[in-house]
C-alpha positions, 0 to 999 in steps of 0.5 A, a space after each residue: 522385680 528388685 530393689 534395684 536397677 537391673 543389669 541389662 543381660 541378653 538372652 536367648 528368645 525361648 523358640 520352644 513353642 512347636 511350629 509358632 515360628 517355622 515359616 516366619 524364620 527366613 534363611 538357612 534350613 529348618 531347625 538351622 537358625 540362630 535364636 534371635 538376641 534380645 535385652 532384657 532390662 528395667 523399663 523408664 519408670 522402673 529406673 524412675 522409681 529404683 532411683 528414688 533413695 525411699 528408705 533414706 528420705 523416710 529417716 530424713 522425713 522421721 528427723 525433719 519432723 523432730 526438728 520442725 517440732 523444735 523450731 515451732 516450740 523454740 521459735 527461730 533460734 531453737 537449739 538443739 545441744 547450743 547448735 541452731 536448728 538448721 545446722 541439726 538438720 544439715 548435718 542430718 541431711 548430709 549424714 543421710 547423702 553419705 549413707 544413700 550409696 552404702 545403703 545400696 551397696 547393703 542391699 545390692 543382690 546378684 545382678 544387681 546395676 548397683 554403682 549407677 544405682 547409687 550415683 543415681 540415688 545419692 545424686 536424687 537425694 538433695 533434690 528429694 530433701 528440699 522437695 520435702 522441705 528439710 530444715 536445712 533448707 529453711 532460709 532458702 526453700 521455695 516450693 515451685 523451685 523445689 517442685 521444678 528442681 525434682 520434675 527436672 531431675 526425676 524426668 532426666 534420671 529416668 534416662 541413665 541406663 546401665 551398659 549391657 555387659 560386653 560379651 566375653 572374648 573366647 580365652 585364647 588358646 595357651 601356645 605350645 612351648 616351640 621347640 628350639 633346635 639344639 645348638 650343641 650336641 650334647 657330649 658323649 661320656 
């Protein structure tokens, strides 16, 4: 199992177990049947987990802990570098949201649907950051709303499945150059 949702694959079922499906095949001569194809893809629950931008959320939690400490010691007017803490928190959330698709691209492997992952993880990030109580949302935070938003997004995000790649069309054979009749006979020298 990879870190990212995989592109669904169409595979031929392995019928190498002698005699197991012999009597179950309908039509055609025995041994002359097309093996069934199946689509191998991540399940709904696997997609739910893989769309969560966990590494970037860990970064946000770390930064948020520092910012919350600054608010506890400095009060509501606390600042860092002359900027209010909520502005610094918003900058951290925006930076992490921008880094989400870049990180997904960086950890991708062959067969990953990394574009779908990047989109879904980037969309998921603000919901998770809000639910985790990021300092950027201090003035607007409501725990009940956070739970409803996160649960709703998570339930629907699992429905997003990468498309099964289309079968490649066989290459058309190159046409042979057409012989044109000679319109002018060569001059005899």
